[in-house]
C-alpha positions in Angstrom: 4.8 37.2 18.2 2.3 35.7 20.7 -0.6 36.5 18.3 1.2 34.8 15.4 1.8 31.6 17.5 -1.8 31.7 18.7 -3.1 31.8 15.2 -0.8 29.0 14.0 -1.5 26.5 16.8 -4.9 27.4 18.0 -6.6 28.9 15.0 -7.0 25.6 13.1 -8.7 24.0 16.1 -11.2 26.8 16.2 -11.8 26.3 12.4 -12.5 22.6 13.1 -14.9 23.3 15.9 -16.7 26.0 13.8 -17.4 23.8 10.8 -17.9 20.1 11.8 -19.5 19.2 8.5 -16.4 20.4 6.6 -14.2 18.6 9.1 -16.1 15.4 8.5 -15.6 15.7 4.7 -11.9 16.2 5.3 -11.7 13.2 7.6 -13.6 11.0 5.1 -11.2 12.0 2.3 -8.3 11.2 4.6 -9.8 7.7 5.5 -10.2 6.9 1.8 -6.6 8.0 1.0 -5.3 6.1 4.0 -7.0 2.9 3.0 -5.4 3.1 -0.4 -2.0 3.7 1.2 -2.7 0.6 3.3 -3.3 -1.5 0.2 0.2 -0.7 -1.0 1.7 -1.3 2.4 -0.1 -4.7 2.7 2.0 -5.9 -0.2 5.2 -5.0 1.7 3.9 -6.6 4.9 2.9 -9.9 3.3 6.2 -10.5 1.6 8.3 -9.3 4.6 6.4 -11.7 6.9 6.9 -14.7 4.7 10.5 -14.2 3.6 12.0 -11.3 5.6 12.6 -9.5 2.4 11.7 -5.8 2.0 10.3 -5.8 -1.5 11.5 -2.6 -3.1 9.6 -3.6 -6.3 6.1 -3.5 -4.7 5.4 0.0 -6.1 6.3 -1.1 -9.6 4.1 -4.2 -9.1 1.2 -1.8 -8.6 2.2 0.1 -11.7 2.7 -3.1 -13.7 -0.7 -4.5 -12.7 -2.5 -1.2 -13.7 -0.6 -1.1 -17.0 -1.5 -4.7 -17.8 -5.2 -4.0 -17.1 -5.5 -0.8 -19.0 -3.5 -2.3 -21.9 -6.0 -5.1 -22.2 -8.9 -2.8 -21.9 -7.5 -0.6 -24.7 -7.4 -3.7 -26.9 -11.1 -4.3 -26.5 -11.0 -7.0 -23.8 -14.1 -6.8 -21.5 -13.5 -5.6 -18.0 -14.2 -8.9 -16.2 -12.0 -10.9 -18.6 -9.3 -8.2 -18.4 -9.3 -8.4 -14.6 -9.0 -12.2 -14.8 -6.2 -12.1 -17.3 -4.4 -9.5 -15.2 -4.7 -11.7 -12.1 -3.2 -14.6 -14.1 -0.3 -12.4 -15.2 0.5 -11.4 -11.6 0.3 -15.0 -10.5 2.6 -16.0 -13.3 4.9 -13.2 -12.3 5.0 -14.6 -8.7 6.0 -18.0 -10.1 8.7 -16.4 -12.1 10.1 -14.3 -9.2 10.2 -17.4 -7.0 12.0 -19.5 -9.6 14.4 -16.9 -11.0 15.0 -14.6 -8.1 14.2 -16.2 -4.7 15.1 -19.8 -5.2 18.8 -19.2 -6.2 19.2 -16.8 -3.2 17.8 -19.0 -0.4 19.8 -18.6 2.8 21.5 -15.5 1.5 21.8 -12.4 3.6 18.7 -10.1 3.6 20.7 -7.3 1.9 21.3 -9.6 -1.1 17.6 -10.3 -1.5 16.8 -6.6 -1.0 19.2 -5.7 -3.9 17.5 -8.4 -6.0 14.2 -6.7 -5.5 15.8 -3.4 -6.6 16.9 -5.1 -9.8 13.4 -6.5 -10.2 12.0 -3.0 -9.8 13.9 -1.6 -12.7 13.2 -4.7 -14.8 9.4 -4.5 -14.4 9.4 -0.8 -15.0 11.4 -1.2 -18.3 9.4 -4.3 -19.4 6.1 -2.6 -18.7 7.2 0.5 -20.7 8.4 -1.8 -23.6 5.1 -3.8 -23.7 2.5 -1.1 -22.9 4.2 2.2 -23.8 5.1 5.1 -21.6 2.2 7.6 -22.2 -0.3 8.4 -19.5 -3.4 6.1 -19.8 -6.9 6.8 -18.6 -8.4 3.9 -16.6 -12.2 4.0 -16.6 -13.7 1.4 -14.3 -17.3 2.8 -14.7 -17.2 4.8 -11.4 -17.5 8.6 -12.1 -15.0 10.8 -10.2 -17.8 13.0 -8.8 -19.2 13.9 -5.4 -22.7 13.4 -3.8 -24.4 14.4 -0.6 -24.7 11.8 2.2 -26.3 13.0 5.4 -25.3 16.5 4.5 -21.7 15.6 3.9 -20.1 15.8 0.5 -18.5 12.5 -0.4 -16.5 11.5 -3.5 -18.0 8.5 -5.2 -14.7 7.1 -6.5 -12.9 7.6 -3.2 -15.8 5.9 -1.3 -15.7 2.9 -3.6 -12.0 2.6 -3.3 -12.2 2.8 0.5 -15.0 0.1 0.7 -13.0 -2.1 -1.7 -9.9 -1.8 0.4 -11.8 -2.5 3.5 -13.3 -5.7 2.0 -10.0 -6.9 0.7 -8.3 -6.3 4.1 -11.1 -8.2 5.9 -10.7 -11.1 3.4 -6.9 -11.2 3.9 -7.3 -11.1 7.7 -9.7 -14.1 7.6 -7.3 -15.9 5.1 -4.3 -15.6 7.3 -6.0 -16.3 10.6 -8.4 -19.1 9.6 -6.9 -21.1 6.7 -4.3 -23.7 6.6 -2.1 -21.7 4.2 -2.5 -18.7 6.4 -1.3 -20.6 9.5 1.6 -22.0 7.4 2.6 -18.5 6.4 2.6 -17.4 10.0 4.8 -20.3 10.9 7.2 -19.4 8.1 7.2 -15.8 9.3 8.1 -16.9 12.9 10.9 -19.3 11.9 11.9 -20.5 8.4 14.0 -23.5 9.6 11.4 -24.7 12.1 8.6 -24.5 9.4 10.7 -26.6 7.0 11.4 -29.1 9.7 7.7 -29.9 10.1 7.1 -30.2 6.4 5.9 -26.7 5.3 7.1 -26.1 1.7 8.9 -22.8 1.9 9.0 -22.3 -1.9 5.2 -22.9 -2.2 4.5 -20.4 0.6 6.7 -17.8 -1.2 4.7 -18.3 -4.5 1.4 -18.0 -2.6 2.5 -14.8 -0.8 3.9 -13.1 -3.9 0.7 -14.1 -5.8 -1.4 -12.5 -3.0 0.8 -9.4 -3.1 0.3 -9.3 -6.8 -3.5 -9.4 -6.4 -3.3 -6.6 -3.8 -1.2 -4.7 -6.3 -4.0 -5.1 -8.9 -6.6 -3.6 -6.6 -4.2 -0.8 -5.6 -3.3 -0.1 -9.2 -6.9 0.0 -10.3 -7.9 2.4 -7.6 -4.9 4.7 -7.9 -5.0 4.5 -11.7 -8.7 5.4 -11.9 -8.1 8.4 -9.6 -4.9 9.9 -11.2 -4.4 8.0 -14.4 -2.0 5.1 -15.1 1.5 6.7 -15.4 4.9 5.7 -14.3 4.8 8.1 -11.4 2.3 5.7 -10.0 5.2 3.5 -8.8 6.2 6.3 -6.4 3.1 5.7 -4.3 5.2 3.0 -2.7 7.2 5.8 -1.1 4.1 6.9 0.8 3.7 3.3 2.0 7.0 3.5 3.8 5.8 5.8 6.6 2.7 3.6 6.9 5.0 0.6 7.6 7.1 2.6 10.0 4.0 3.6 12.0 2.3 0.2 11.9 5.2 -2.2 11.9 6.7 -4.1 9.0 5.2 -7.5 10.0 1.7 -6.4 11.1 -1.4 -6.5 8.8 -3.5 -4.5 11.3 -0.5 -2.1 11.6 -0.6 -1.4 7.9 -4.3 -0.5 8.1 -3.9 1.7 11.2 -0.8 3.3 9.9 -2.5 4.1 6.6 -5.4 5.7 8.4 -3.2 7.8 10.6 -1.2 9.0 7.6 -4.2 9.6 5.4 -6.3 11.5 7.9 -3.3 13.4 9.3 -2.0 14.7 6.0 -5.5 15.8 4.9 -6.2 17.7 8.1 -2.7 19.2 8.1 -3.0 20.3 4.5 -6.5 21.9 4.9 -6.1 23.5 8.3 -2.4 24.2 8.8 -1.3 24.4 5.1 -2.4 27.9 4.5 -0.5 29.1 7.6 2.8 27.6 6.5 2.6 28.1 2.8 0.9 24.8 1.9 2.4 21.4 0.6 2.0 19.8 4.1 0.5 16.8 2.4 3.8 16.1 0.6 6.0 15.8 3.7 3.6 15.2 6.7 3.9 11.4 6.5 7.7 11.4 6.5 8.0 13.8 9.4 5.6 11.7 11.4 7.5 8.6 10.5 10.8 10.2 11.7 9.2 11.1 15.0 8.0 7.4 15.4 11.5 6.2 14.6 12.9 8.3 17.5 10.2 7.1 20.0 9.1 3.6 18.9 11.2 2.3 16.0 9.4 -1.1 15.8 6.0 0.7 15.1 2.7 0.6 16.9 2.2 -3.2 16.3 5.8 -4.3 16.0 7.5 -6.4 18.6 10.5 -5.0 20.3 13.6 -7.1 19.5 16.2 -7.5 22.2 19.4 -9.1 21.1 21.8 -10.5 23.8 25.5 -10.5 23.1 
């Protein structure tokens, strides 16, 4: 019994120490996956910060953006023009959501808005299937899904490009929200809707901006995930992996979405490679949710969330 426990808990650490190059490859793969999880989680964070609404439809927005892009490409539209048109579609979608869904539900309880996003989820899924079809589509963005040696470490070219793109987008969003007038207005709305309205910040405009930015994030996430695994309706389920990221990082924290994504991405890759063979595999499928459950028991507000104390 002691030998079995030793092999389960200590054996993987010996494997890591014995092959640092392979460990580096696993970590790099985990970082790339984690940054793509962070992209999806960012969409949740942006909308939750501005409106207090948990957008259940964010995963389908990723799918809808990818479907729109690949649909345009299949019809012979050049890649730059297809990206531009897809961006316009997602911005138009943001305007429609604000006018049709959010505006009539202003000052309604959060659960009402949450249920509205569930309805939006099924509408976008059905509308996307009606317009673009339900078959699996290959998304070719000109980056081959192959590996190359970098400093003796095997790196996947597509994953590296996705990670760098995600990092650049995150940096741009950080500057946008910290240094621009709209970003400061968004933070004011996030702190207190009524106070923001009282000093002349247009809440409806902020909602449109935030949903538009979330749509652009969905385009990037959809392109990267679609290029990796094909554009299919199971792509919307990537949002489920973003939930543990939000629980770890905090629902209102942009840095938390990044850090949470990296923890999940690296943790599940290391767990799958080093502990998976000892427990029958498939650790990558449930690692994130077990870790999120542990965080809920210890720090439910997440690493970067603020602890809320309500006085009765």
